[in-house]
C-alpha positions as CSV (number, residue, x, y, z in Angstrom):
1,M,54.8,268.7,122.4
2,R,52.6,268.0,125.5
3,K,54.0,266.3,128.6
4,S,51.9,263.2,128.0
5,D,53.2,263.0,124.5
6,I,56.8,263.1,125.7
7,L,56.1,260.4,128.3
8,T,54.5,258.2,125.6
9,A,57.5,258.7,123.2
10,G,59.9,257.9,126.0
11,S,58.1,254.7,126.8
12,Y,58.1,253.7,123.2
13,D,61.8,254.4,123.1
14,I,62.5,252.1,126.0
15,A,60.4,249.4,124.5
16,V,62.1,249.7,121.1
17,A,65.5,249.6,122.8
18,L,64.5,246.4,124.6
19,A,63.2,244.9,121.4
20,L,66.4,245.7,119.4
21,L,68.9,244.7,122.0
22,T,67.2,241.9,124.0
23,R,65.2,238.8,123.6
24,L,62.9,239.6,126.5
25,P,59.2,239.0,126.0
26,L,57.5,242.3,125.2
27,P,53.9,243.4,124.6
28,R,53.1,244.1,120.9
29,L,54.2,247.6,119.9
30,P,52.3,249.8,117.5
31,S,53.8,249.7,114.0
32,G,54.8,253.3,114.2
33,A,57.0,252.7,117.3
34,F,59.8,251.4,115.1
35,A,59.6,254.4,112.7
36,H,62.3,256.2,114.7
37,Q,64.5,253.5,116.0
38,A,67.6,255.7,116.2
39,R,65.8,257.9,118.7
40,S,65.7,255.0,121.2
41,A,69.5,254.9,121.4
42,W,69.4,257.0,124.6
43,A,67.6,254.0,126.3
44,W,70.2,251.4,125.2
45,P,71.8,251.3,128.6
46,L,68.5,250.3,130.0
47,A,68.6,247.2,127.8
48,G,71.9,246.4,129.5
49,L,70.3,246.8,132.9
50,A,67.4,244.6,131.8
51,V,69.8,241.8,130.7
52,A,72.3,242.1,133.7
53,A,69.8,242.4,136.6
54,P,68.2,239.0,136.1
55,A,71.6,237.5,135.5
56,C,72.9,239.0,138.8
57,L,69.8,237.7,140.6
58,L,70.5,234.2,139.3
59,G,74.1,234.5,140.3
60,A,73.2,235.6,143.8
61,L,70.9,232.7,144.2
62,A,73.7,230.4,143.1
63,I,76.0,231.8,145.7
64,G,73.3,231.6,148.3
65,A,72.9,227.9,147.4
66,G,76.6,227.3,148.2
67,L,78.0,227.2,144.6
68,P,81.5,228.7,144.0
69,A,81.9,232.1,142.5
70,T,83.2,230.7,139.2
71,I,80.0,228.7,138.7
72,S,77.9,231.7,139.7
73,A,79.9,233.9,137.2
74,G,79.3,231.3,134.5
75,L,75.5,231.4,135.1
76,V,75.6,235.1,134.9
77,L,77.3,234.8,131.5
78,V,74.8,232.2,130.2
79,T,71.9,234.3,131.3
80,Q,73.2,237.5,129.7
81,A,73.8,235.7,126.4
82,M,70.4,234.1,126.4
83,L,68.5,237.4,127.2
84,S,70.5,239.3,124.6
85,G,70.4,236.6,122.0
86,A,74.2,236.7,122.0
87,M,73.9,239.3,119.3
88,H,76.9,241.2,120.6
89,E,79.1,238.1,120.8
90,D,78.1,237.3,117.2
91,G,79.1,240.8,116.2
92,L,82.5,240.4,117.9
93,A,83.2,237.1,116.1
94,D,82.1,238.5,112.7
95,S,84.2,241.6,113.2
96,A,87.3,239.7,114.2
97,D,87.0,237.5,111.1
98,G,86.4,240.3,108.7
99,L,88.8,242.9,110.0
100,W,91.8,240.4,110.0
101,G,90.6,237.9,107.5
102,G,90.2,240.2,104.4
103,M,92.7,242.3,102.5
104,T,90.2,244.8,101.0
105,R,87.2,246.6,102.3
106,E,84.9,244.7,100.1
107,R,86.3,241.3,101.2
108,R,86.2,242.2,104.9
109,L,82.5,243.2,104.6
110,E,81.8,240.0,102.7
111,I,83.5,237.9,105.4
112,M,81.6,239.7,108.1
113,R,78.3,238.8,106.4
114,D,79.2,235.2,106.2
115,S,77.4,233.1,108.9
116,R,80.3,230.8,109.3
117,I,82.9,231.5,111.9
118,G,86.7,231.5,111.3
119,S,89.8,231.2,113.5
120,Y,89.9,234.9,114.3
121,G,86.3,234.9,115.4
122,V,86.8,231.8,117.6
123,L,89.8,233.3,119.2
124,A,88.0,236.6,119.9
125,L,85.1,234.8,121.5
126,I,87.4,232.6,123.7
127,L,89.4,235.6,124.9
128,S,86.3,237.8,125.5
129,V,84.3,235.1,127.3
130,G,87.5,234.1,129.3
131,L,88.2,237.6,130.4
132,R,84.6,238.3,131.3
133,W,84.2,235.0,133.1
134,S,87.4,235.6,135.2
135,A,86.4,239.2,136.0
136,L,82.9,238.2,136.9
137,A,84.2,235.5,139.2
138,G,86.3,238.0,141.1
139,L,83.4,240.5,141.4
140,V,81.0,237.8,142.4
141,A,83.4,236.6,145.1
142,A,83.6,240.2,146.4
143,G,79.8,240.5,146.3
144,A,80.2,243.5,143.9
145,W,77.0,242.9,142.0
146,G,76.7,246.7,141.3
147,A,79.9,246.5,139.2
148,V,78.3,243.8,137.0
149,L,75.3,246.1,136.4
150,A,77.6,249.1,135.8
151,A,79.6,247.3,133.1
152,A,76.5,246.2,131.3
153,V,75.1,249.8,131.1
154,L,78.4,251.5,130.3
155,S,79.2,249.1,127.5
156,R,76.0,249.9,125.7
157,A,76.4,253.7,125.9
158,G,79.2,253.7,123.4
159,M,77.3,252.2,120.5
160,P,75.1,255.2,119.8
161,A,78.3,257.4,119.9
162,L,79.9,255.1,117.4
163,M,76.9,255.2,115.1
164,A,76.8,259.0,115.2
165,A,80.6,259.4,114.7
166,L,81.1,257.0,111.8
167,P,79.3,256.6,108.4
168,R,77.5,253.4,107.8
169,A,79.8,251.0,105.9
170,R,76.8,249.2,104.3
171,T,73.6,250.3,102.5
172,D,71.7,247.6,104.4
173,G,71.9,245.7,107.6
174,L,71.0,246.4,111.2
175,S,72.9,249.5,111.7
176,H,71.6,251.0,108.4
177,G,68.0,250.0,109.4
178,V,68.2,251.7,112.7
179,G,69.6,254.9,111.4
180,Q,71.9,257.5,112.8
181,P,71.2,258.7,116.4
182,G,71.0,262.4,117.0
183,Q,73.2,264.2,119.4
184,R,70.4,264.3,122.0
185,A,70.1,260.4,121.9
186,V,73.9,260.0,122.1
187,W,74.4,262.3,125.0
188,G,71.3,260.9,126.7
189,A,72.7,257.4,126.6
190,M,76.0,258.6,128.0
191,A,74.4,260.5,130.8
192,L,72.0,257.7,131.7
193,A,74.7,255.1,131.7
194,L,77.1,257.1,133.8
195,G,74.3,258.0,136.2
196,L,73.3,254.4,136.6
197,A,76.9,253.3,136.9
198,L,77.6,255.9,139.6
199,A,74.6,254.7,141.5
200,C,75.8,251.1,141.3
201,T,79.5,251.5,142.1
202,G,80.2,255.1,143.2
203,W,83.1,257.1,141.8
204,A,84.8,253.9,140.4
205,A,82.3,254.3,137.6
206,L,84.3,257.2,136.2
207,S,87.4,255.1,135.6
208,A,85.4,252.3,134.1
209,A,83.5,254.8,131.8
210,A,86.8,256.3,130.7
211,W,88.4,253.0,129.7
212,A,85.3,251.8,128.1
213,A,85.1,254.9,126.0
214,L,88.8,254.6,125.1
215,V,88.2,251.0,123.9
216,V,85.1,252.1,121.8
217,A,87.2,254.9,120.3
218,G,89.9,252.5,119.3
219,I,87.5,250.1,117.7
220,G,85.9,253.0,115.8
221,A,89.3,254.1,114.5
222,L,90.0,250.5,113.3
223,A,86.6,250.2,111.6
224,R,87.1,253.5,109.9
225,A,90.5,252.5,108.6
226,K,89.5,249.0,107.4
227,L,85.8,249.4,106.5
228,G,85.3,253.1,106.0
229,G,82.6,253.1,108.7
230,Q,80.6,251.0,111.2
231,T,78.3,248.1,110.9
232,G,76.0,246.2,113.3
233,D,78.8,243.7,113.9
234,I,81.3,246.5,114.8
235,L,78.8,247.8,117.3
236,G,78.5,244.4,118.8
237,A,82.3,244.1,119.0
238,A,82.5,247.5,120.6
239,Q,80.0,246.5,123.3
240,Q,81.8,243.4,124.1
241,A,85.3,245.1,124.3
242,A,83.9,247.9,126.4
243,E,82.2,245.5,128.8
244,V,85.6,243.6,129.2
245,A,87.4,246.9,129.9
246,A,84.8,248.1,132.4
247,L,84.7,244.8,134.2
248,L,88.5,244.7,134.5
249,V,88.7,248.3,135.8
250,L,86.0,247.6,138.4
251,L,87.6,244.4,139.4
252,A,90.9,246.2,140.0
253,G,89.1,248.7,142.2
254,V,87.4,245.9,144.3
255,S,90.6,243.9,144.6
256,G,92.7,246.8,145.7
257,P,96.5,246.8,146.0
């Protein structure tokens, strides 16, 4: 493959990653760009960066305007949800309802497909948003914007690994449509996310990455036991849980003893 072809494929991968994981306005892509969606998984951390960077900019402007850190953190959350289409939050809610609301694999998958939200889903969202908001407020107060960016990229690196490690629990849906990433895409996503996180936070990124990976592995084990594999909702839940873990670890490092 010529160097120009590699660069073109890489550009398409980034564009496809942004189209899959964000609601950012993008130029129209060729129809063939989506033929290998799984290949774009290496660029998924860049989607996290694309969502978190404008959110941090708005948060910094809010702080500069004299608003308290809690309000700035709330604006960061709102912006991230808008730019991502809240797809990961939706996955978290559906996963919580299904994993704990059904007694059989079939019933759990049925519940997860239902657009209505149950008590488990509501509680999961409240806890996730509450923990993220609190952690973000502490990081914003400390001026640790790099930690916000690092958590965003690290939390999206675990999804390709989960897709490669677990079979698909459905024969349709987002995860099935994207396909199974190859090892190159999985390791590429991890290396890219860790490199960006190290650039944003220094060596603290290693602890955040380790805890995020541990959380993703735990969700993967739960999904395998209760569903027999992963779905798009499970991937969203893994992203949310990993981001919470990364934010809390980075906050602990900023706060100190």
